[in-house]
Residue frames relative to the residue before (quaternion, step in Angstrom):
aa qw qx qy qz dx dy dz
M 1.0000 0.0000 0.0000 0.0000 0.00 0.00 0.00
K 0.6441 0.5140 -0.3222 0.4658 3.57 0.99 -0.87
N 0.6435 0.5225 -0.3240 0.4559 3.59 1.00 -0.82
L 0.6472 0.5092 -0.3195 0.4688 3.59 0.97 -0.80
L 0.6499 0.5089 -0.3117 0.4707 3.58 0.96 -0.84
A 0.6517 0.5034 -0.3076 0.4767 3.60 0.97 -0.87
L 0.6475 0.5165 -0.3115 0.4658 3.58 0.98 -0.83
L 0.6672 0.4918 -0.3000 0.4722 3.60 0.93 -0.86
L 0.6444 0.5153 -0.3153 0.4689 3.58 1.00 -0.81
T 0.6449 0.5132 -0.3110 0.4734 3.59 0.98 -0.87
A 0.6584 0.5080 -0.3061 0.4634 3.58 0.92 -0.91
A 0.6459 0.5159 -0.3191 0.4635 3.58 0.99 -0.81
L 0.6666 0.4970 -0.3010 0.4669 3.59 0.92 -0.87
L 0.6491 0.5008 -0.3181 0.4761 3.59 0.98 -0.80
G 0.6422 0.5183 -0.3169 0.4674 3.58 1.01 -0.77
L 0.6416 0.5121 -0.3132 0.4775 3.57 1.00 -0.80
A 0.6571 0.5055 -0.3093 0.4659 3.59 0.93 -0.88
A 0.6588 0.4982 -0.3105 0.4705 3.60 0.93 -0.86
G 0.6465 0.5153 -0.3168 0.4649 3.58 1.01 -0.76
T 0.6386 0.5218 -0.3222 0.4649 3.57 1.03 -0.76
V 0.6536 0.4954 -0.3083 0.4820 3.60 0.92 -0.88
S 0.6542 0.5099 -0.3094 0.4651 3.58 0.94 -0.87
A 0.6595 0.5034 -0.3083 0.4653 3.60 0.93 -0.85
Q 0.6404 0.5136 -0.3286 0.4671 3.58 1.00 -0.77
T 0.6515 0.5094 -0.3141 0.4662 3.58 0.96 -0.82
E 0.6830 0.4878 -0.2857 0.4626 3.58 0.93 -0.88
S 0.7410 0.4029 -0.2337 0.4836 3.60 1.00 -0.72
A 0.4493 0.6883 -0.4637 0.3307 3.61 1.23 -0.08
P 0.4695 -0.6945 0.4605 0.2918 3.59 -0.80 0.93
K 0.3855 -0.7119 0.5453 0.2174 3.54 -1.20 0.63
S 0.4513 0.6930 -0.4527 0.3332 3.56 1.28 -0.02
V 0.3280 -0.7119 0.5863 0.2045 3.56 -1.33 0.34
I 0.2261 -0.7473 0.6121 0.1256 3.54 -0.91 0.98
H 0.1490 -0.7853 0.6005 0.0221 3.56 -0.71 1.22
V 0.0543 -0.8238 0.5633 -0.0327 3.55 -0.32 1.30
I 0.0557 -0.7799 0.6234 -0.0003 3.55 -0.82 1.07
T 0.1099 -0.7465 0.6512 0.0812 3.56 -0.84 0.96
V 0.1299 -0.8412 0.5246 -0.0190 3.54 -0.75 1.13
K 0.1085 -0.7001 0.6985 0.1010 3.47 -1.28 0.66
F 0.2556 -0.7755 0.5605 0.1380 3.56 -0.59 1.16
K 0.6215 -0.5405 0.4124 0.3893 3.56 -1.22 0.49
A 0.6149 -0.5871 0.3906 0.3530 3.55 -1.12 0.73
D 0.7344 0.4136 -0.2406 0.4813 3.60 1.05 -0.68
A 0.4073 0.6908 -0.4945 0.3354 3.60 1.22 0.22
T 0.3610 -0.7424 0.5237 0.2104 3.55 -0.83 0.97
P 0.6370 -0.5117 0.3970 0.4180 3.59 -1.21 0.37
E 0.6294 0.5375 -0.3338 0.4512 3.61 1.04 -0.69
Q 0.6531 0.5030 -0.3136 0.4714 3.59 1.00 -0.79
I 0.6484 0.5037 -0.3129 0.4773 3.57 0.97 -0.84
K 0.6385 0.5156 -0.3257 0.4694 3.59 0.97 -0.82
A 0.6413 0.5205 -0.3278 0.4587 3.61 0.97 -0.80
A 0.6481 0.5096 -0.3189 0.4674 3.60 0.99 -0.79
I 0.6719 0.4838 -0.2892 0.4805 3.57 0.97 -0.87
D 0.6378 0.5085 -0.3251 0.4786 3.59 0.99 -0.78
G 0.6096 0.5594 -0.3395 0.4474 3.56 1.12 -0.66
V 0.6319 0.5095 -0.3245 0.4856 3.58 1.05 -0.76
K 0.6495 0.5303 -0.3180 0.4426 3.57 0.92 -0.91
A 0.6951 0.4856 -0.2694 0.4565 3.60 1.08 -0.71
L 0.4880 0.7182 -0.4131 0.2747 3.61 1.17 -0.37
P 0.6373 0.5290 -0.3771 0.4144 3.69 0.81 -0.70
A 0.6561 0.4938 -0.3155 0.4755 3.62 1.09 -0.59
K 0.7120 0.4535 -0.2461 0.4762 3.58 1.17 -0.56
Y 0.7833 0.1653 -0.0765 0.5944 3.57 1.20 -0.52
K 0.3806 -0.7891 0.4371 0.2036 3.56 -0.34 1.26
G 0.6186 0.5739 -0.3463 0.4100 3.62 1.16 -0.41
I 0.6282 0.4792 -0.3388 0.5109 3.59 1.28 -0.19
T 0.2036 -0.8318 0.5105 0.0778 3.55 -0.56 1.17
H 0.7982 0.0129 0.0198 0.6019 3.60 1.11 -0.68
V 0.0907 -0.7609 0.6346 0.0999 3.55 -1.29 0.38
W 0.1224 -0.7444 0.6512 0.0824 3.53 -1.28 0.56
V 0.0414 -0.8340 0.5500 -0.0144 3.59 -0.86 0.93
K 0.6362 0.5358 -0.3295 0.4467 3.59 1.23 -0.18
A 0.1969 -0.7862 0.5790 0.0887 3.56 -0.33 1.28
I 0.2805 -0.7634 0.5629 0.1473 3.55 -0.87 0.97
K 0.7790 0.0684 -0.0189 0.6230 3.57 1.06 -0.79
V 0.0572 -0.7958 0.6028 -0.0020 3.56 -0.91 0.95
Q 0.0884 -0.7838 0.6136 0.0365 3.57 -0.93 0.93
G 0.7744 0.3364 -0.2489 0.4745 3.56 -1.16 0.55
D 0.7183 -0.4762 0.3186 0.3947 3.54 -1.28 -0.31
K 0.5027 0.6088 -0.4494 0.4180 3.60 1.24 0.05
T 0.2996 -0.7974 0.5044 0.1415 3.59 -0.93 0.87
H 0.7916 0.1891 -0.0827 0.5751 3.58 1.21 -0.47
A 0.1545 -0.7336 0.6483 0.1335 3.52 -1.33 0.39
L 0.0912 -0.7723 0.6284 0.0164 3.54 -0.92 1.00
V 0.0499 -0.8203 0.5693 -0.0217 3.56 -0.70 1.07
M 0.0668 -0.7719 0.6320 0.0144 3.53 -0.98 0.97
E 0.2109 -0.7430 0.6184 0.1452 3.55 -1.05 0.77
F 0.1788 -0.7756 0.6013 0.0703 3.55 -0.78 1.12
A 0.6202 -0.5767 0.3860 0.3658 3.57 -1.08 0.72
D 0.7700 -0.1623 0.1440 0.6001 3.57 1.03 -0.82
E 0.7313 -0.4214 0.2920 0.4498 3.58 -1.28 0.03
A 0.6178 0.5496 -0.3490 0.4411 3.60 1.02 -0.73
A 0.6410 0.5193 -0.3234 0.4635 3.61 0.98 -0.80
L 0.6349 0.5184 -0.3271 0.4702 3.59 1.00 -0.78
K 0.6721 0.4988 -0.2994 0.4581 3.58 0.88 -0.94
E 0.6798 0.4899 -0.2888 0.4631 3.58 0.97 -0.84
Y 0.5810 0.5906 -0.3662 0.4238 3.58 1.17 -0.53
A 0.6065 0.5663 -0.3548 0.4307 3.58 1.03 -0.79
G 0.8293 0.1482 -0.1460 0.5186 3.56 -0.63 1.16
S 0.4612 0.6854 -0.4485 0.3411 3.60 1.27 0.03
D 0.6546 -0.4981 0.3862 0.4173 3.57 -1.27 0.30
A 0.6205 0.5478 -0.3419 0.4449 3.59 1.02 -0.77
Q 0.6689 0.4812 -0.3001 0.4805 3.59 0.91 -0.87
K 0.6528 0.5219 -0.3193 0.4467 3.59 0.90 -0.89
D 0.6517 0.5096 -0.3183 0.4628 3.60 0.95 -0.82
W 0.6689 0.4871 -0.3053 0.4712 3.58 0.92 -0.87
Y 0.6355 0.5516 -0.3286 0.4288 3.59 0.96 -0.84
K 0.5663 0.6121 -0.3862 0.3944 3.61 1.11 -0.56
V 0.7498 0.3441 -0.2100 0.5246 3.60 1.05 -0.69
Y 0.6768 0.5223 -0.2807 0.4362 3.57 1.14 -0.64
Q 0.7252 0.4886 -0.2803 0.3960 3.59 0.63 -1.06
P 0.6473 0.5304 -0.3602 0.4122 3.67 0.88 -0.67
I 0.7565 0.3634 -0.2116 0.5008 3.61 1.12 -0.50
R 0.5412 0.6139 -0.4035 0.4091 3.59 1.27 -0.05
E 0.2476 -0.7559 0.5872 0.1498 3.55 -0.80 1.01
E 0.7924 -0.0954 0.1394 0.5862 3.53 0.86 -1.02
S 0.0514 0.7913 -0.6089 0.0218 3.55 -1.11 0.66
T 0.1843 -0.7325 0.6441 0.1209 3.50 -1.35 0.44
T 0.1443 -0.8037 0.5750 0.0505 3.54 -0.95 0.89
F 0.0606 -0.7496 0.6584 0.0321 3.52 -1.18 0.79
D 0.1166 -0.7503 0.6463 0.0760 3.57 -1.01 0.86
I 0.0526 -0.8325 0.5477 -0.0647 3.54 -0.60 1.22
T 0.1296 0.7684 -0.6191 0.0974 3.57 -0.99 0.89
N 0.5356 -0.6005 0.4771 0.3535 3.57 -1.32 -0.10
């Protein structure tokens, strides 16, 4: 009887664990987080940097595939001075953004003052 009870308890726990993993997989967002860490050129003015950051903030209105942006870094490590984050609806939206008019317009203010950047695209 004890063995049957232990077996049933084990089966219940395994079923619960499998259900939790399955639920996490099903509820995982399909969006893509595009993280850019930036080191601006030494001669970039505060106004130029502000224009680049304001340009990121304006992207969701210019490109429907961008759903959210974050521009306020709370903690920074290394030689990068800023982090710019865009959330894309999905991988297709990220791919379509490359070379889009919205990206080209933003690059006009961003690229001339960017010394170095690193990009990570993250999804589930």
